N, C-alpha and C positions, 0 to 999 in steps of 0.2 A: 595143340596145347591150349588148356582152358585159360580163363583170365587170371586166376590166382597164379598159375604157373608162369604165364607171361609177365605178370607183375613182379614175381619173384626174380626172374632172370633180368628184368629191366632194372630193379633195385641194386642187384649185385653188380651189374655193370656200371650203373650210376655212381654208386659208393666208392668203386674202385678208382674212378677218374680216368683220365686217358683220353684218347681221340673219339671213343664212341660215348662218352659221358653224356654229352648234350642230347644226342639222339634218344639215348636210354632215359634221360629225365623226362623228355616230351612224351615218350611212351608210357612211362610211369603215371605222369599226371593224367593222361587219358584213361587209364585203367583204374586209377585210385577210387573212383566213385563206385566201381563195381566190386569192391572188396571192403568188408566191414571191419576186419582186423587183421593186423600184421603181427605175426609171433616170431620173435627174434630168438634164435638158438645158436649156439656156439658152432656146431658142425653138422655135417651131413648126417651122421649117425643119430643125432637128436631129432632131426626132421623125419628120418625113416621111422624112429620108435613112436613119435607122436601120430604120424599118419596111420601107422599100423594098429596102434591102440584105438584111436578113433574108429577105424574100419571094423575092428572087433565089436565095438559098441554099436555098429550099425550107422556110423556117421561118415559122411564124405565131406572133409573140411573145405575142400575147393569149392564144392557146390554150395556150401554154406557161406561162402565168401570169406574164408580164412586162408590167408596165405602164410605158410611156415617157411621162414626165410633163414638159411644158415649164413653166419657171419664170416665163416673162413677163420675163425679164431677171436677170442673174446676182446682182444685189443682193437679189433675193429668196430666195436659197439659205437663209439663216437660218430664215425662216418655214417652209419646207418641211422643213428638217431638224427643227424644232421638232415638226412634226405627224407626220413619218414616222420619226424616230430613237427613241433609247431612252426618252425622256420621253413619246412619243406612241405610234405604233403598233408600233414596234420591228421594223418590216419591213427585211430585208436591202436595202441600198442600193447602187447604182453611179451613175456619172455621166460627163457630158462637158461640158467647159468650154473657153472660150478662155483663152489664156496671159495675156492682160491682166486677166483677172478672177480670177486664181488666189488673190490675197490674200483675196478674200471666201470662197472655199471652204475655204482653210487656217484661217481664223479661226473659222469656224462649225463646221467639222468637229471642231476642238479644243474649242470652247465646249460642244457638246452631247455630248461625252464619246466620240466615235467615233474620235478619234485623240489620246489623252492623251499620247502620247510624241512627238508630231510636232515635228519640228526643221526648220529652213530646208533641210536637205539631203535631208529625206524626200520622195520622190516620191510623189505622190497616187495613182498607178496602183496602188500596193501596197494602197491602200484601196478600190480599184475605180473611181477617178475618174481619167479620162484626159483629156489636155490636146491641143487644137488648137494648132499652131504659131502661127497668127494667129486664124483662125476657121473654121468649116466650109466656107465658100466657098473660102477660101484652099486648104484641103487638097484639095478637089475639083478646083480649077483646076490645081494643081501635079500631081496624079494623072493628069489627062487631057491636060493641055497646051493652051496658049492657042488653037491652031489648032482643036482639036476642040471646045472651048468655044464658040468662034465659029460653028462649024457647028451647035451646039445652038441658039444665039441665032437663027440663020437659020430652023431648022425651027420655031422659036416665032413666026416673023414679026416679029421685033424687031431686024432688022439696021439698019434706018433710025434707030430710036430710040437705038441703041447708038452709031451713027456720029455722031449729033448730040451725044450726051454726050461722046464723044471729043473733039469740037470745042470743048468749053468751055475757057475760058482756064485754069481750075484743073486740067484734065486733059490738055491737049495734050502736054505733056512727060513725062508719066507713063508707065512701062512698061505695056504692054497688059494684063499680069496684074493690076496694080493697077486699071486702067480696068474690066476685066471684074468684078472683086471689088466695087468701088464701084457699078457699074451694078446689080448684083443687089439692092443695098439701097436703091434710089432711089424704088420704088413698093411700097406695102403688098401682101403676097402674092407678090412677085416672088422672094424667097429661096426660098420653099417650092416654088414653080413650078420654079425652077432646081434645088433639091435633088432633086426627083423626076426631072427631066430628065437631069441629069448622072449621077446614080446608074445610070439606065438604060443609059448608055454605058460604065460601069465593067466592065473584066475582073477576075475574082476576084483576079488577082495585082496589080492596080493599086488595090485598095481601101486608102485611107489607114490608116496603122497605128493611130491612135487608135480608129477606128471598128471596125477588124478585132479589136483586143484587147478592146474593150468588148462586142462581140457574142460573141466567144469565151467571155466570162466570165459573160454574162447568162444 
């Protein structure tokens, strides 16, 4: 495992607390100097998408000293800012988040001192944190279009499960874009699977703006 990967694992363990937290903190401090930026994202699918997009552009984020770290949910942002921010490792930070979770990011960025002048009008992208309109899946579906996304589902051999999902009473009258987005979250690991598969279909000019801006600054 490269140093970015080792740091990612150490940060996740440190932020979680528990019996291994002190050992993980020591490891993280030892590795911090080898990493120039930590990118905090909500989940594994966001990590998969960012790393895949970077690879398509000929970049190796780990080799560049960029560690993409999944929070395991937006409500954990405070713990990760504690260990990565000014009171912890003091590593330069960036991030990606869903609009519905913005309040958590605003509150904790201010709390740890990374955004002392933050106001309701301040856009978090000025601090390196970029927002998805709804979530990563929504961004990718809008970028590619529903027809292409359904083609990707077909290549994954999941057309029948998707049609069954569409037929559920709660989904029947929903727009297909909504159905696609919800379908990707129905099984563990499906979001990451489709993050990889959908990114592979993206042309450079169709990359969603928050992902494009984040990678440009990372």
